[in-house]
C-alpha positions in Angstrom: -38.2 107.2 -103.8 -38.2 108.1 -100.1 -39.3 105.4 -97.6 -42.6 105.6 -95.7 -43.7 103.9 -92.4 -47.1 102.6 -91.4 -47.7 101.4 -87.8 -50.8 100.2 -86.0 -51.6 98.3 -82.8 -51.0 95.0 -84.6 -48.8 95.7 -87.6 -45.7 97.8 -88.5 -44.7 98.3 -92.1 -41.8 100.0 -93.9 -42.2 100.8 -97.6 -39.3 101.7 -99.9 -39.2 101.7 -103.7 -42.6 100.0 -103.9 -41.6 97.1 -101.5 -43.3 96.9 -98.1 -41.8 94.9 -95.2 -44.3 94.3 -92.4 -44.0 92.9 -88.9 -46.8 91.5 -86.7 -46.4 92.9 -83.2 -48.4 90.4 -81.1 -48.7 86.6 -81.0 -51.9 85.0 -82.2 -53.8 84.2 -85.4 -54.3 87.1 -87.7 -56.2 87.9 -90.9 -54.0 90.2 -93.1 -55.9 92.2 -95.8 -53.7 93.5 -98.6 -55.5 95.8 -101.1 -54.6 97.8 -104.2 -56.9 100.6 -105.2 -59.4 99.3 -102.7 -59.4 95.7 -103.9 -57.9 92.7 -102.3 -54.9 91.4 -104.0 -54.8 87.7 -105.0 -54.9 85.5 -101.9 -55.9 88.3 -99.5 -56.9 88.1 -96.7 -53.9 86.0 -95.6 -54.2 83.9 -92.5 -51.0 84.1 -90.4 -50.2 82.5 -87.1 -47.7 84.3 -84.8 -46.8 81.9 -82.1 -44.3 84.0 -80.1 -41.2 82.7 -78.6 -42.5 81.1 -75.4 -45.8 79.4 -74.4 -48.0 81.3 -72.0 -51.0 79.3 -70.6 -52.3 82.5 -68.8 -53.4 83.8 -72.3 -55.8 80.8 -72.8 -59.5 81.6 -72.1 -62.6 79.5 -71.5 -65.6 80.7 -73.4 -69.2 79.7 -73.3 -72.3 79.7 -71.1 -71.3 76.5 -69.3 -68.1 78.0 -68.0 -69.6 79.1 -64.7 -72.0 76.1 -64.3 -71.2 73.1 -62.1 -74.4 71.1 -61.8 -76.1 69.2 -64.6 -78.5 66.4 -65.1 -77.5 63.1 -66.7 -78.1 63.6 -70.4 -77.1 67.3 -70.4 -74.3 68.3 -72.7 -71.4 70.3 -71.2 -69.6 72.3 -73.8 -66.8 74.9 -73.5 -64.5 76.6 -76.0 -60.8 76.9 -75.1 -59.2 79.8 -76.9 -55.3 79.6 -76.9 -54.6 81.5 -80.1 -52.4 84.0 -78.2 -50.8 81.4 -75.9 -47.7 80.7 -78.0 -46.4 77.4 -79.2 -48.0 74.4 -77.5 -50.9 71.9 -77.5 -54.0 71.6 -75.4 -53.6 69.0 -72.7 -56.7 67.3 -71.1 -56.9 65.0 -68.1 -60.3 63.9 -66.9 -61.2 61.9 -63.8 -64.6 60.7 -62.7 -67.2 58.1 -63.6 -66.6 58.3 -67.4 -67.4 54.8 -68.8 -67.0 55.5 -72.5 -64.3 57.6 -74.2 -67.0 59.0 -76.5 -68.5 60.8 -73.5 -65.6 63.2 -73.4 -64.5 64.8 -76.8 -61.9 67.5 -77.6 -61.9 68.9 -81.1 -59.2 71.2 -82.6 -61.2 73.7 -84.7 -58.0 75.5 -85.8 -56.2 78.7 -85.1 -55.5 77.7 -81.5 -59.1 77.0 -80.6 -60.6 73.8 -79.2 -64.0 72.6 -78.2 -64.4 70.4 -75.2 -67.7 68.4 -74.8 -68.7 66.1 -71.9 -71.9 64.0 -72.1 -71.7 61.4 -69.3 -74.3 58.6 -69.1 -73.8 58.0 -65.4 -74.3 60.4 -62.4 -71.2 61.4 -60.6 -68.5 64.1 -60.1 -65.9 64.9 -62.7 -62.7 66.8 -62.6 -61.2 68.1 -65.8 -57.7 69.5 -65.8 -56.7 71.7 -68.8 -53.2 72.7 -69.6 -51.0 74.4 -72.3 -47.4 73.4 -72.6 -47.5 71.7 -69.2 -49.0 74.7 -67.4 -52.5 74.9 -66.0 -55.0 77.2 -67.8 -56.7 79.8 -65.6 -60.1 78.7 -64.3 -59.2 75.0 -64.2 -59.5 72.3 -63.0 -63.2 72.2 -63.8 -65.4 70.6 -61.1 -68.6 69.2 -62.7 -71.5 67.3 -61.2 -74.0 65.2 -63.1 -77.1 63.8 -61.4 -80.4 62.1 -62.0 -83.5 64.0 -60.9 -83.0 65.9 -57.6 -85.2 64.8 -54.7 -85.0 67.5 -52.0 -87.3 65.5 -49.7 -84.2 63.4 -48.9 -82.2 66.4 -47.7 -81.6 66.6 -44.0 -80.5 69.6 -41.9 -79.1 70.1 -38.4 -77.5 72.7 -36.3 -78.4 75.4 -33.8 -78.2 78.0 -36.5 -81.5 76.7 -37.9 -83.3 77.9 -34.7 -81.4 80.6 -32.8 -78.3 82.9 -33.0 -76.5 85.7 -31.2 -75.7 89.1 -32.5 -72.2 89.4 -34.0 -71.4 85.8 -33.4 -71.3 83.1 -36.1 -74.1 80.6 -36.3 -73.8 77.3 -38.0 -75.9 74.6 -39.6 -75.3 71.6 -41.9 -77.1 70.2 -44.9 -76.7 66.6 -45.9 -77.9 65.9 -49.5 -76.7 62.3 -50.0 -79.3 60.3 -51.9 -80.9 63.6 -53.1 -79.0 63.9 -56.4 -76.4 66.5 -57.3 -77.4 70.1 -57.4 -76.2 73.5 -56.1 -77.1 74.6 -52.5 -78.0 78.2 -51.8 -79.2 80.0 -48.7 -80.4 83.4 -47.7 -80.7 85.0 -44.2 -83.1 87.9 -44.0 -83.5 90.3 -41.0 -86.7 91.7 -39.6 -86.6 94.7 -41.8 -85.7 92.7 -44.9 -82.0 93.3 -44.7 -80.0 90.3 -45.9 -76.8 88.8 -44.4 -74.5 86.6 -46.4 -74.5 82.9 -45.8 -71.1 81.1 -46.4 -71.3 77.6 -47.8 -68.5 75.1 -48.1 -68.6 71.5 -49.3 -66.0 69.5 -47.4 -67.2 66.3 -49.1 -69.7 65.2 -51.6 -73.3 65.4 -50.3 -72.3 67.5 -47.2 -72.5 71.3 -46.9 -71.3 73.3 -43.9 -73.0 76.7 -43.7 -72.4 79.8 -41.5 -73.8 83.3 -41.1 -73.4 86.2 -38.7 -76.5 88.2 -37.7 -76.1 91.9 -37.0 -79.4 92.7 -35.4 -81.8 91.2 -32.9 -85.3 89.9 -33.7 -87.0 87.2 -35.7 -85.0 86.4 -38.9 -85.9 84.1 -41.9 -83.5 81.5 -43.2 -84.2 80.1 -46.7 -82.3 77.0 -47.9 -82.6 75.7 -51.4 -81.2 72.7 -53.2 -81.4 72.8 -56.9 -83.4 76.0 -56.5 -86.1 74.1 -54.6 -86.7 74.7 -50.9 -85.6 71.9 -48.6 -87.9 70.4 -46.0 -88.6 72.9 -43.2 -87.5 76.0 -45.2 -88.0 78.8 -44.6 -86.8 78.5 -41.0 -87.5 81.1 -38.3 -84.4 82.1 -36.4 -84.6 84.1 -33.2 -81.5 86.3 -32.9 -80.7 87.8 -29.4 -78.0 89.5 -27.6 -75.1 87.2 -26.8 -75.0 85.7 -23.3 -71.9 87.3 -21.6 -71.9 87.0 -17.8 -68.3 88.4 -17.8 -69.9 91.8 -18.7 -71.8 91.9 -15.4 -70.2 93.9 -12.6 -70.8 95.2 -9.1 -71.1 99.0 -9.2 -68.1 100.1 -7.1 -66.3 96.8 -7.6 -67.2 95.1 -4.3 -69.9 94.4 -1.8 -69.3 96.3 1.5 -69.5 94.8 4.9 -72.5 95.6 7.0 -73.7 95.7 10.6 -76.2 93.3 12.0 -79.7 94.7 11.7 -78.9 96.8 8.6 -79.5 95.3 5.1 -76.6 95.1 2.7 -77.5 97.0 -0.5 -75.6 97.1 -3.7 -76.1 97.5 -7.5 -75.4 95.2 -10.4 -74.7 96.4 -13.9 -75.8 93.9 -16.5 -77.2 96.0 -19.5 -74.5 94.7 -21.8 -74.5 91.0 -20.7 -77.3 89.8 -23.1 -80.3 87.8 -22.1 -80.0 86.1 -18.7 -81.4 86.0 -15.2 -79.6 87.4 -12.2 -79.6 85.7 -8.8 -77.8 86.4 -5.5 -77.2 84.0 -2.7 -75.3 84.4 0.5 -74.0 81.3 2.3 -72.9 81.1 5.9 -70.1 79.0 7.2 -72.7 76.4 8.3 -74.1 76.2 4.8 -77.3 78.2 5.4 -78.5 80.0 2.2 -80.0 83.5 2.1 -81.5 84.7 -1.2 -81.1 88.4 -2.2 -84.1 90.5 -3.2 -83.6 92.0 -6.6 -85.4 95.0 -8.2 -84.8 97.1 -11.3 -83.8 100.8 -11.2 -84.8 103.5 -13.7 -81.2 103.5 -15.2 -81.3 99.8 -16.0 -79.2 98.6 -13.1 -80.4 96.0 -10.7 -80.5 96.7 -6.9 -79.9 93.9 -4.5 -80.9 93.9 -0.8 -79.6 91.2 1.5 -80.9 90.8 5.0 -78.3 88.6 6.8 -79.6 87.3 10.1 -76.4 86.9 12.2 -72.9 88.0 12.8 -70.8 85.8 10.4 -68.7 85.7 7.3 -70.8 85.1 4.1 -69.8 83.8 0.7 -72.1 85.9 -1.5 -72.6 84.5 -5.1 -73.8 86.8 -7.9 -74.9 84.6 -10.8 -76.0 85.6 -14.3 -77.7 82.8 -16.2 -76.4 80.4 -13.5 -72.8 81.6 -14.1 -70.6 83.5 -11.6 -69.9 87.1 -12.6 -66.3 88.4 -12.3 -65.2 88.4 -8.6 -68.0 86.1 -7.4 -68.4 84.7 -4.8 -67.7 87.8 -2.8 -66.6 87.7 0.9 -68.9 89.8 3.1 -68.9 90.3 6.8 -71.8 91.1 9.1 -70.4 92.8 12.1 -71.9 93.3 15.6 -74.0 96.4 16.1 -72.1 99.4 17.5 -72.3 100.3 21.2 -71.3 103.9 21.4 -72.2 104.0 25.1 -69.1 101.7 25.8 -66.6 104.0 24.1 -64.2 105.5 26.6 -62.4 108.8 26.0 -59.5 109.9 28.4 -56.3 111.9 28.5 -54.9 115.2 29.5 -55.7 116.7 26.1 -59.4 117.0 27.2 -58.5 119.7 29.7 -57.9 123.4 29.1 -54.5 124.1 27.5 -52.2 126.8 26.3 -51.9 128.0 22.8 -48.9 126.4 21.0 -48.8 123.5 23.5 -49.6 120.1 21.9 -52.3 118.0 23.5 -53.5 114.5 23.1 -56.2 112.0 24.3 -57.2 108.4 23.7 -60.5 107.0 22.3 -61.0 103.4 23.4 -63.5 101.4 21.3 -62.5 97.9 22.4 -66.0 97.1 23.7 -67.9 99.3 21.3 -68.6 96.8 18.5 -68.3 97.8 14.9 -68.4 101.4 13.8 -66.5 104.3 12.5 -64.9 107.0 14.6 -65.9 110.6 13.9 -64.2 113.7 15.4 -65.3 117.2 14.7 -64.0 120.4 16.3 -66.1 123.5 16.6 -64.3 126.8 17.5 -62.2 129.6 16.1 -61.6 128.8 12.4 -58.3 127.1 11.8 -57.6 127.0 15.5 -56.3 123.5 15.4 -56.6 120.2 13.5 -56.6 116.8 14.9 -54.4 113.8 13.9 -55.4 110.2 14.6 -53.4 107.0 14.8 -53.7 103.6 16.4 -51.7 102.8 19.5 -49.0 100.1 18.9 -50.5 96.6 19.2 -53.8 98.1 20.3 -55.9 98.6 17.1 -59.0 99.4 19.2 -57.4 102.4 20.9 -57.0 105.5 18.8 -54.6 108.3 19.8 -55.9 111.8 19.0 -53.3 114.6 18.8 -53.6 118.3 18.2 -51.6 121.6 18.4 -53.7 124.7 18.9 -52.6 127.9 17.3 -55.5 130.1 18.2 -57.0 130.9 21.6 -60.6 130.5 22.3 -63.4 128.1 23.3 -63.6 124.7 21.4 -66.1 121.9 21.5 -64.8 118.5 20.5 -67.6 116.2 19.2 -66.8 112.5 19.2 -69.1 109.9 17.6 -69.0 106.2 17.0 -71.2 104.9 14.2 -72.7 108.4 13.9 -73.8 108.4 17.6 -72.3 110.6 20.3 -70.1 108.8 22.8 -70.4 109.4 26.6 -69.2 112.9 27.5 -69.3 114.3 24.0 -69.1 117.2 23.2 -66.0 117.9 25.3 -65.3 121.6 26.1 -61.8 122.9 25.8 -60.5 126.4 26.5 -57.2 127.4 24.8 -55.6 130.3 26.6 -52.6 132.6 26.2 -50.6 132.6 29.5 -49.0 135.9 28.6 -52.3 137.7 28.3 -54.0 138.9 31.5 -57.4 137.8 30.2 -56.1 134.4 29.0 -57.1 135.2 25.4 -55.2 137.1 22.8 
């Protein structure tokens, strides 16, 4: 009679000459039904344990509604089933610590086929740790941390921390809940934004009766913080938390990077960028070497910047502090000079280059501003386009005397306008005729 083979997920059989040899393919406890003409043979179903070659605690499972619970009242019954039928050879190992005063309060029953029932019914409040193992290896989901308490009294809960009142966008806020003397129960919290959007609240319990909580708001405005202990709101809950932009004076800056020096009689004016610095108050103070303080006048511009005007009363060096929320911004205090007013009437201009000259012959003259106060020299040439360009440099060891050089390449009439602090100096404009000596008319 030819042999036949039958194979399923759990069982493989080979049949030859009316005899079947079967192998169970997976460890565990199995019910094997053997039928003939649709009827169980004598003894069927057969209960068979396949233990495997090696113990495997990872195949043990905790079963029951209490698996995910941690908090109970004294008098409650904690019960969980431990299924190890596919864990291979071994025995369930149990180690319990806590305020158990009677061995009868913790019971472990072997209900057969690799299944056990663990029951804990403590008569005293307290915390309990139950370690479960199989063949000296821990079972997944253990150790179990269980808390039993008498009736919870939330009125004895206390809370503290700035996170109960205010917070900054994108920065963690913290608060603490102390529940000692309130009984044992789970703590929960929810943080709700102005439009109803929730933000997660992280809760850790570093020690019994103390909870450290943290959240990170993502929007500004008035938020609601609800804190519950044993699903009952604690005193003061819900809390109103004002969330604002973070205070960041380092994000303030002077537009252009610095405060420019000024001339006596002219106000110093500059702009401050603070739109990303969060809530805070700007202030500007200039201090003289003698300690006199001058406050800046601040006003908002249409683009959100702040304009500052400083009217400094005398020629001096000033330490100018720009503060945001009482804190110096980057670069503050700035060093600012108030210089004497310009005296363009005391500028002297001299040299042979102010006389008529020949084309192609370099010319030069000197502008002396030693007595002219503070200012900026300006030189403009009006005449044939591209006729000549001027080059300026300071005379050696005489930074108040400027040498002006030029080399004309076009004949014609030129006017040289010289200004100091935007005002014409004596003699300006200077008239200069550039001629060609080889041309009878002097001009090419």
